[in-house]
C-alpha positions as a Markdown table, in Angstrom:
| # | Residue | x | y | z |
|---|---|---|---|---|
| 1 | Met | 0.0 | 0.0 | 0.0 |
| 2 | Gln | 1.3 | 3.5 | -0.9 |
| 3 | Tyr | 0.1 | 6.6 | 0.8 |
| 4 | Gly | 0.6 | 10.3 | 0.6 |
| 5 | Phe | 1.6 | 12.5 | 3.5 |
| 6 | Val | 2.5 | 16.0 | 4.6 |
| 7 | Glu | 4.9 | 16.7 | 7.5 |
| 8 | Arg | 5.8 | 19.8 | 9.4 |
| 9 | Arg | 9.3 | 19.9 | 10.9 |
| 10 | Ser | 11.0 | 22.3 | 13.2 |
| 11 | Ala | 13.1 | 25.0 | 11.6 |
| 12 | Ser | 15.6 | 24.9 | 14.4 |
| 13 | Asn | 16.4 | 21.2 | 14.8 |
| 14 | Gly | 14.4 | 19.3 | 12.1 |
| 15 | Ala | 12.2 | 17.5 | 14.6 |
| 16 | Arg | 8.8 | 16.4 | 13.3 |
| 17 | Arg | 5.9 | 18.3 | 14.7 |
| 18 | Trp | 3.1 | 16.5 | 13.0 |
| 19 | Lys | 2.4 | 14.2 | 10.1 |
| 20 | Phe | -0.9 | 14.0 | 8.1 |
| 21 | Val | -1.5 | 10.9 | 5.9 |
| 22 | Val | -3.8 | 10.4 | 2.9 |
| 23 | Arg | -4.8 | 6.8 | 2.0 |
| 24 | Gly | -6.7 | 5.2 | -0.9 |
| 25 | Asp | -9.7 | 2.9 | -0.5 |
| 26 | Gly | -9.3 | -0.9 | 0.0 |
| 27 | Ser | -6.5 | -3.0 | 1.2 |
| 28 | Asn | -4.4 | -2.2 | -1.8 |
| 29 | Gly | -5.4 | 1.4 | -2.1 |
| 30 | Ser | -2.9 | 4.1 | -2.8 |
| 31 | Ala | -2.6 | 7.9 | -2.7 |
| 32 | Gly | -0.3 | 10.6 | -4.0 |
| 33 | Val | 0.2 | 14.2 | -2.7 |
| 34 | Gly | 1.6 | 17.1 | -4.6 |
| 35 | Ala | 3.6 | 20.1 | -3.4 |
| 36 | Pro | 2.0 | 22.0 | -0.5 |
| 37 | Ser | 0.9 | 25.6 | -0.6 |
| 38 | Ile | 0.8 | 27.8 | 2.5 |
| 39 | Asp | -1.7 | 30.6 | 3.0 |
| 40 | Ser | -1.2 | 34.0 | 4.8 |
| 41 | Val | -2.1 | 32.5 | 8.3 |
| 42 | Gly | 0.1 | 29.5 | 8.0 |
| 43 | Asp | -2.5 | 26.9 | 7.0 |
| 44 | Ile | -1.6 | 24.3 | 4.4 |
| 45 | Val | -3.4 | 23.0 | 1.3 |
| 46 | Val | -2.3 | 20.0 | -0.7 |
| 47 | Gly | -3.9 | 18.3 | -3.7 |
| 48 | Gly | -3.5 | 14.9 | -5.4 |
| 49 | Ala | -5.2 | 11.7 | -6.2 |
| 50 | Arg | -6.4 | 8.6 | -4.2 |
| 51 | Thr | -7.7 | 5.3 | -5.4 |
| 52 | Ser | -11.4 | 4.4 | -5.2 |
| 53 | Ile | -12.6 | 0.9 | -6.1 |
| 54 | Asn | -15.7 | -0.1 | -8.0 |
| 55 | Ser | -16.5 | -3.5 | -6.5 |
| 56 | Gly | -19.0 | -4.3 | -9.3 |
| 57 | Asp | -16.6 | -4.5 | -12.2 |
| 58 | Arg | -13.3 | -4.2 | -10.3 |
| 59 | Arg | -12.2 | -1.2 | -12.4 |
| 60 | Asp | -9.9 | 1.1 | -10.4 |
| 61 | Ser | -10.1 | 4.9 | -10.7 |
| 62 | Thr | -8.6 | 7.8 | -8.8 |
| 63 | Asp | -10.4 | 10.6 | -7.0 |
| 64 | Leu | -9.2 | 14.1 | -7.1 |
| 65 | Phe | -8.8 | 15.6 | -3.6 |
| 66 | Val | -7.8 | 18.9 | -2.1 |
| 67 | Val | -7.3 | 19.1 | 1.7 |
| 68 | Lys | -6.7 | 22.1 | 3.9 |
| 69 | Leu | -4.8 | 21.5 | 7.1 |
| 70 | Asp | -4.3 | 23.5 | 10.3 |
| 71 | Gly | -0.7 | 24.6 | 10.0 |
| 72 | Arg | -0.1 | 24.4 | 13.8 |
| 73 | His | -1.4 | 21.0 | 14.5 |
| 74 | Gly | -1.9 | 19.2 | 11.1 |
| 75 | Thr | -5.5 | 18.5 | 11.7 |
| 76 | Glu | -7.9 | 18.5 | 8.7 |
| 77 | Arg | -10.0 | 21.7 | 8.3 |
| 78 | Trp | -11.9 | 20.6 | 5.2 |
| 79 | Arg | -11.6 | 18.3 | 2.2 |
| 80 | Tyr | -12.9 | 18.6 | -1.4 |
| 81 | Glu | -13.2 | 15.4 | -3.6 |
| 82 | Leu | -14.4 | 14.5 | -7.0 |
| 83 | His | -15.9 | 10.9 | -7.2 |
| 84 | Asp | -16.4 | 9.2 | -10.5 |
| 85 | Leu | -15.7 | 5.5 | -11.0 |
| 86 | Thr | -15.3 | 5.9 | -14.8 |
| 87 | Arg | -12.4 | 8.5 | -14.5 |
| 88 | Ser | -9.0 | 8.9 | -13.0 |
| 89 | Asp | -8.9 | 12.4 | -11.6 |
| 90 | Ser | -6.1 | 14.3 | -9.9 |
| 91 | Ala | -5.1 | 17.7 | -8.7 |
| 92 | Ala | -1.8 | 18.6 | -10.3 |
| 93 | Ala | -1.2 | 21.9 | -8.5 |
| 94 | Val | -2.7 | 24.2 | -5.8 |
| 95 | Ala | -2.3 | 27.9 | -5.0 |
| 96 | Phe | -3.8 | 30.6 | -2.8 |
| 97 | Asn | -5.0 | 34.1 | -3.6 |
| 98 | Ala | -4.6 | 37.0 | -1.1 |
| 99 | Gly | -8.0 | 36.2 | 0.4 |
| 100 | Asn | -6.8 | 32.6 | 1.1 |
| 101 | Asp | -9.2 | 31.1 | -1.4 |
| 102 | Val | -7.8 | 28.0 | -3.1 |
| 103 | Phe | -7.2 | 27.3 | -6.8 |
| 104 | Ala | -6.5 | 23.8 | -8.1 |
| 105 | Leu | -5.4 | 22.6 | -11.5 |
| 106 | Ala | -7.5 | 19.5 | -12.2 |
| 107 | Leu | -6.8 | 16.7 | -14.6 |
| 108 | Leu | -9.9 | 14.5 | -15.4 |
| 109 | Ala | -9.1 | 11.4 | -17.5 |
| 110 | Ser | -11.6 | 8.7 | -18.6 |
| 111 | Ser | -10.3 | 5.3 | -17.3 |
| 112 | Tyr | -12.5 | 3.3 | -19.6 |
| 113 | Pro | -12.4 | 2.4 | -22.4 |
| 114 | Ser | -9.6 | 4.8 | -23.2 |
| 115 | Pro | -8.0 | 7.8 | -21.5 |
| 116 | Gln | -9.5 | 11.1 | -22.7 |
| 117 | Pro | -8.0 | 13.8 | -20.4 |
| 118 | Thr | -9.6 | 17.2 | -19.9 |
| 119 | Tyr | -8.3 | 20.0 | -17.8 |
| 120 | Phe | -10.0 | 22.4 | -15.4 |
| 121 | Ile | -9.3 | 25.1 | -12.9 |
| 122 | Leu | -11.3 | 24.9 | -9.7 |
| 123 | Lys | -11.8 | 27.7 | -7.2 |
| 124 | Leu | -12.6 | 26.6 | -3.7 |
| 125 | Ser | -13.7 | 28.7 | -0.7 |
| 126 | Gly | -10.7 | 29.0 | 1.7 |
| 127 | Ser | -13.0 | 28.8 | 4.7 |
| 128 | Thr | -15.2 | 25.9 | 3.8 |
| 129 | Gly | -13.7 | 24.1 | 0.7 |
| 130 | Ser | -16.9 | 24.5 | -1.2 |
| 131 | Leu | -16.7 | 24.9 | -5.0 |
| 132 | Val | -16.9 | 28.6 | -6.1 |
| 133 | Trp | -16.5 | 28.0 | -9.8 |
| 134 | Arg | -15.1 | 25.4 | -12.3 |
| 135 | Ser | -13.6 | 26.6 | -15.6 |
| 136 | Ala | -12.7 | 24.2 | -18.4 |
| 137 | Leu | -9.4 | 24.6 | -20.4 |
| 138 | Asp | -8.9 | 23.6 | -24.0 |
| 139 | Phe | -5.2 | 22.9 | -23.7 |
| 140 | Pro | -3.1 | 20.5 | -21.6 |
| 141 | Ala | -2.3 | 22.6 | -18.5 |
| 142 | Gln | 0.9 | 22.0 | -16.6 |
| 143 | Ser | 1.5 | 25.0 | -14.3 |
| 144 | Leu | -0.6 | 27.3 | -12.1 |
| 145 | Thr | 0.1 | 30.5 | -10.2 |
| 146 | Val | -2.1 | 33.3 | -8.8 |
| 147 | Glu | -1.3 | 37.0 | -9.4 |
| 148 | Pro | -1.9 | 39.8 | -6.8 |
| 149 | Ser | -5.4 | 40.7 | -7.9 |
| 150 | Gly | -6.5 | 37.1 | -7.4 |
| 151 | Asp | -6.7 | 36.1 | -11.0 |
| 152 | Ala | -5.4 | 32.6 | -11.9 |
| 153 | Ile | -2.6 | 32.2 | -14.4 |
| 154 | Val | -2.3 | 28.8 | -16.1 |
| 155 | Gly | 0.2 | 27.6 | -18.6 |
| 156 | Gly | 0.7 | 24.4 | -20.7 |
| 157 | Gly | 1.0 | 23.1 | -24.2 |
| 158 | Ser | -1.4 | 22.9 | -27.2 |
| 159 | Ala | -2.2 | 20.4 | -30.0 |
| 160 | Gly | -0.7 | 22.9 | -32.5 |
| 161 | Gly | 2.7 | 22.8 | -30.9 |
| 162 | Ala | 2.7 | 26.1 | -29.1 |
| 163 | Phe | 2.9 | 26.9 | -25.4 |
| 164 | Thr | -0.4 | 28.3 | -24.1 |
| 165 | Phe | -1.0 | 30.7 | -21.3 |
| 166 | Ala | -4.4 | 32.0 | -20.0 |
| 167 | Arg | -5.6 | 34.4 | -17.3 |
| 168 | Leu | -8.8 | 33.5 | -15.5 |
| 169 | Ser | -10.9 | 36.1 | -13.6 |
| 170 | Ala | -10.9 | 35.6 | -9.8 |
| 171 | Gly | -14.6 | 36.2 | -9.6 |
| 172 | Thr | -16.1 | 34.1 | -12.3 |
| 173 | Gly | -13.3 | 32.0 | -13.9 |
| 174 | Thr | -13.9 | 33.6 | -17.3 |
| 175 | Arg | -10.8 | 34.3 | -19.4 |
| 176 | Ala | -9.3 | 37.7 | -19.5 |
| 177 | Trp | -6.9 | 36.6 | -22.2 |
| 178 | Glu | -5.3 | 33.6 | -23.8 |
| 179 | Thr | -2.1 | 33.6 | -25.8 |
| 180 | Leu | 0.0 | 31.2 | -27.8 |
| 181 | Val | 3.8 | 31.3 | -27.8 |
| 182 | Pro | 5.2 | 29.4 | -30.8 |
| 183 | Arg | 7.4 | 26.4 | -29.8 |
| 184 | Pro | 10.9 | 26.6 | -31.3 |
| 185 | Thr | 12.0 | 23.6 | -33.3 |
| 186 | Ser | 14.9 | 23.0 | -31.0 |
| 187 | Ala | 12.5 | 22.6 | -28.0 |
| 188 | Gly | 11.4 | 19.2 | -29.2 |
| 189 | Leu | 8.0 | 17.7 | -29.7 |
| 190 | His | 7.8 | 16.5 | -26.1 |
| 191 | Ser | 8.8 | 19.7 | -24.3 |
| 192 | Phe | 6.6 | 20.8 | -21.4 |
| 193 | Leu | 6.2 | 23.7 | -19.0 |
| 194 | Ser | 8.2 | 22.7 | -16.0 |
| 195 | Asp | 7.9 | 25.8 | -13.8 |
| 196 | Met | 6.2 | 29.2 | -13.8 |
| 197 | Gly | 6.2 | 32.3 | -11.6 |
| 198 | Leu | 5.4 | 36.0 | -11.4 |
| 199 | Ser | 8.1 | 38.6 | -11.7 |
| 200 | Pro | 8.2 | 41.8 | -9.5 |
| 201 | Phe | 6.9 | 43.6 | -12.7 |
| 202 | Gly | 3.8 | 41.5 | -12.9 |
| 203 | Asp | 5.0 | 39.5 | -15.9 |
| 204 | Ile | 4.7 | 35.7 | -16.2 |
| 205 | Val | 8.0 | 33.9 | -16.5 |
| 206 | Ala | 8.1 | 30.2 | -17.5 |
| 207 | Val | 10.6 | 27.5 | -18.2 |
| 208 | Ala | 10.0 | 24.6 | -20.7 |
| 209 | Leu | 12.1 | 21.4 | -20.7 |
| 210 | Gly | 12.6 | 18.8 | -23.4 |
| 211 | Gly | 15.2 | 19.3 | -26.2 |
| 212 | Asp | 16.6 | 22.7 | -25.6 |
| 213 | Thr | 15.5 | 24.5 | -22.4 |
| 214 | Ile | 13.3 | 27.5 | -23.2 |
| 215 | Gly | 12.8 | 30.6 | -21.0 |
| 216 | Met | 10.0 | 32.9 | -21.8 |
| 217 | Ser | 8.1 | 35.9 | -20.4 |
| 218 | Ile | 4.5 | 37.0 | -20.9 |
| 219 | Asp | 2.9 | 40.4 | -20.1 |
| 220 | Gly | 0.6 | 39.6 | -17.1 |
| 221 | Ala | -1.9 | 42.4 | -17.9 |
| 222 | Thr | -2.3 | 41.8 | -21.7 |
| 223 | Gly | -1.0 | 38.3 | -22.4 |
| 224 | Asp | 1.4 | 39.7 | -25.0 |
| 225 | Pro | 4.7 | 37.7 | -25.3 |
| 226 | Arg | 7.7 | 39.8 | -24.1 |
| 227 | Trp | 10.7 | 37.6 | -24.8 |
| 228 | Leu | 11.8 | 34.0 | -25.5 |
| 229 | Gln | 15.3 | 32.8 | -24.8 |
| 230 | Ile | 16.7 | 29.4 | -25.9 |
| 231 | Leu | 19.1 | 28.0 | -23.3 |
| 232 | Asp | 20.7 | 25.3 | -25.5 |
| 233 | Arg | 23.3 | 24.1 | -23.0 |
| 234 | Val | 20.7 | 23.2 | -20.3 |
| 235 | Val | 19.3 | 19.9 | -21.6 |
| 236 | Arg | 17.4 | 18.5 | -18.6 |
| 237 | Thr | 16.9 | 18.6 | -14.9 |
| 238 | Glu | 15.5 | 15.9 | -12.6 |
| 239 | Thr | 11.8 | 15.1 | -13.0 |
| 240 | Phe | 10.5 | 16.6 | -9.8 |
| 241 | Val | 12.5 | 19.8 | -9.5 |
| 242 | Gln | 12.1 | 23.6 | -9.5 |
| 243 | Pro | 14.5 | 24.8 | -12.3 |
| 244 | Leu | 13.3 | 28.4 | -12.1 |
| 245 | Ala | 13.8 | 31.1 | -9.5 |
| 246 | Leu | 12.9 | 34.9 | -9.7 |
| 247 | Gly | 14.8 | 37.6 | -7.8 |
| 248 | Ala | 13.3 | 40.7 | -6.2 |
| 249 | Asn | 15.3 | 42.7 | -8.7 |
| 250 | Gly | 13.5 | 40.9 | -11.6 |
| 251 | Arg | 16.4 | 38.6 | -12.4 |
| 252 | Val | 15.5 | 35.2 | -13.8 |
| 253 | Val | 17.6 | 32.2 | -12.8 |
| 254 | Val | 17.4 | 28.8 | -14.6 |
| 255 | Ala | 19.4 | 25.8 | -13.5 |
| 256 | Gly | 20.0 | 22.3 | -15.0 |
| 257 | Gln | 22.6 | 20.0 | -16.5 |
| 258 | Asp | 25.3 | 21.3 | -18.8 |
| 259 | His | 24.9 | 19.6 | -22.3 |
| 260 | Asp | 28.6 | 20.5 | -23.1 |
| 261 | Ser | 30.1 | 18.7 | -20.2 |
| 262 | Pro | 31.2 | 15.0 | -20.4 |
| 263 | Phe | 28.3 | 12.7 | -19.7 |
| 264 | Glu | 26.3 | 15.8 | -18.7 |
| 265 | Arg | 27.9 | 15.6 | -15.2 |
| 266 | Asp | 28.2 | 19.3 | -14.7 |
| 267 | Gly | 25.4 | 21.6 | -13.6 |
| 268 | Leu | 24.8 | 25.0 | -15.2 |
| 269 | Val | 23.1 | 28.1 | -14.0 |
| 270 | Tyr | 21.8 | 30.9 | -16.3 |
| 271 | Glu | 20.9 | 34.3 | -15.0 |
| 272 | Leu | 18.7 | 36.4 | -17.4 |
| 273 | Asp | 17.6 | 40.0 | -17.4 |
| 274 | Gly | 13.9 | 39.9 | -16.5 |
| 275 | Met | 12.9 | 42.7 | -18.8 |
| 276 | Thr | 14.7 | 41.6 | -22.0 |
| 277 | Gly | 15.6 | 37.9 | -21.5 |
| 278 | Glu | 19.2 | 38.6 | -22.3 |
| 279 | Ile | 21.7 | 36.3 | -20.6 |
| 280 | Ser | 23.6 | 38.1 | -17.9 |
| 281 | Arg | 25.9 | 35.3 | -16.9 |
| 282 | Thr | 26.4 | 31.5 | -16.8 |
| 283 | Glu | 28.0 | 29.5 | -13.9 |
| 284 | Val | 29.2 | 25.9 | -14.3 |
| 285 | Leu | 28.9 | 23.6 | -11.2 |
| 286 | Lys | 31.5 | 20.9 | -11.7 |
| 287 | His | 30.4 | 17.3 | -11.1 |
| 288 | Ala | 26.8 | 18.3 | -10.2 |
| 289 | Ala | 25.3 | 15.2 | -11.6 |
| 290 | Gln | 21.7 | 16.2 | -10.7 |
| 291 | Val | 20.4 | 19.7 | -10.1 |
| 292 | Ser | 17.2 | 19.5 | -8.1 |
| 293 | Gly | 16.3 | 23.1 | -7.3 |
| 294 | Val | 17.3 | 26.8 | -7.4 |
| 295 | Ala | 16.3 | 29.8 | -5.3 |
| 296 | Val | 17.3 | 33.5 | -5.0 |
| 297 | Gly | 17.8 | 35.1 | -1.6 |
| 298 | Pro | 16.7 | 38.6 | -0.7 |
| 299 | Asp | 20.2 | 40.0 | -1.3 |
| 300 | Gly | 20.3 | 38.5 | -4.9 |
| 301 | Asp | 22.5 | 35.5 | -4.0 |
| 302 | Ile | 21.6 | 32.3 | -5.9 |
| 303 | Phe | 21.3 | 28.9 | -4.1 |
| 304 | Val | 21.5 | 25.7 | -6.1 |
| 305 | Ala | 20.8 | 22.2 | -4.6 |
| 306 | Gly | 21.4 | 18.8 | -6.0 |
| 307 | Arg | 23.6 | 15.7 | -6.0 |
| 308 | Arg | 27.3 | 15.8 | -6.7 |
| 309 | Ala | 29.1 | 12.8 | -8.3 |
| 310 | Ala | 32.8 | 13.2 | -9.0 |
| 311 | Pro | 34.4 | 10.4 | -11.0 |
| 312 | Tyr | 35.1 | 7.3 | -8.8 |
| 313 | Glu | 33.6 | 9.0 | -5.7 |
| 314 | Arg | 30.4 | 8.3 | -3.8 |
| 315 | Ala | 27.6 | 10.7 | -4.7 |
| 316 | Thr | 26.7 | 13.4 | -2.1 |
| 317 | Gly | 24.1 | 16.1 | -1.8 |
| 318 | Phe | 25.1 | 19.7 | -2.0 |
| 319 | Val | 23.9 | 23.3 | -1.7 |
| 320 | Thr | 26.0 | 26.0 | -3.5 |
| 321 | Arg | 25.8 | 29.7 | -3.0 |
| 322 | Ile | 26.6 | 32.0 | -5.9 |
| 323 | Gly | 27.1 | 35.7 | -5.2 |
| 324 | Ala | 24.8 | 38.3 | -6.7 |
| 325 | Leu | 25.8 | 40.4 | -9.6 |
| 326 | Pro | 26.9 | 43.9 | -8.7 |
C-alpha cells in the first residue's frame, strides 16, 4: 500500500511536529500528494489523487482531492473530492490568492475504455472548501500561479505545438486573455512547461524542458509575449524539480545539467535580465550530476541544490551559493 503524507518539521532542529496521511480505498489502495501551498495565516493546502474501487466490475479509478490542514497541529480543516468511477482524476497543483481562497489545477481522464484527459481550474472557498467555480481549459495545462489581484494564471501546451497561457478572472473564472507562444523547433515535440512564476513587474515567467530548455516571459496584464530565450546548454533537470527562480530585482535564474560537459555531469546556472531575457551570466557547477532546485535570496545571491558525483567517488548532496551580480 502506498500513501501520501504531509509533514511539518521544526526549523531549528528538524524534529517532526506532525504528520498527516492520505490513503486510498481498499486493502491495496494508494494515494499521492503534490507540493503543498501555505496561506497567509500558515494553514496548508495539498492536492493529489487517491484510489477508489468499484466492487462491481473491479475497475480502479482515482479521485481528485484537495485538503486544507491547520498549520499548527496538522488537523484536517476541510476536504474537497471528485468521485467518478469511470475516471482517473487528480489535482496537479494548488495555489492561494490574497484572500486565502484556493485554486486547483485538475486533470480529469476517462479510465475506460480509453484515456481522454480534460483540464479544469477549480476555485474553492478558503474557509469551507466548497466549490466557487469550475472553468474548463482547451489545452493540456501544466503550471498554475495566482497574481496579486487574485486572477489565476495557467500555462501548458497545445495540440498545435505552441505553449499556451491564460488568465482567468478571480470572480467568475472567465478568461481575461489567452495567448500562444510558438514552440521553437529545438525545443522538441515532447517539451513541457516545468515551472512558472510571477516577476516583480507582474510578468509571467516560465521554463519549458525537453530538447533545448526555453525561458519565456508574458505580459501579465495583456498576455502579449515579451521575450523567449533558448538555453541550449541546459538539456534536462530531474523530473521533480524547480529549475526556475525569480529575484526581487527581476532577475530570472534557470538551472539544470550542462549539455557540453562530459556525460552531462556538470550543472549549469543561467541568469537572465527579466525585462529583456538577455543572458547576464552563466555559472558551471563541476560534477553536479543532478540539479534538483534553485532559489534566489533577498540579497540576490543564488542557491542551487542537487547531487554531486565526481568520478570514482560516492555521490553526495550539495547546496551551492553564488554571489549576486553587482
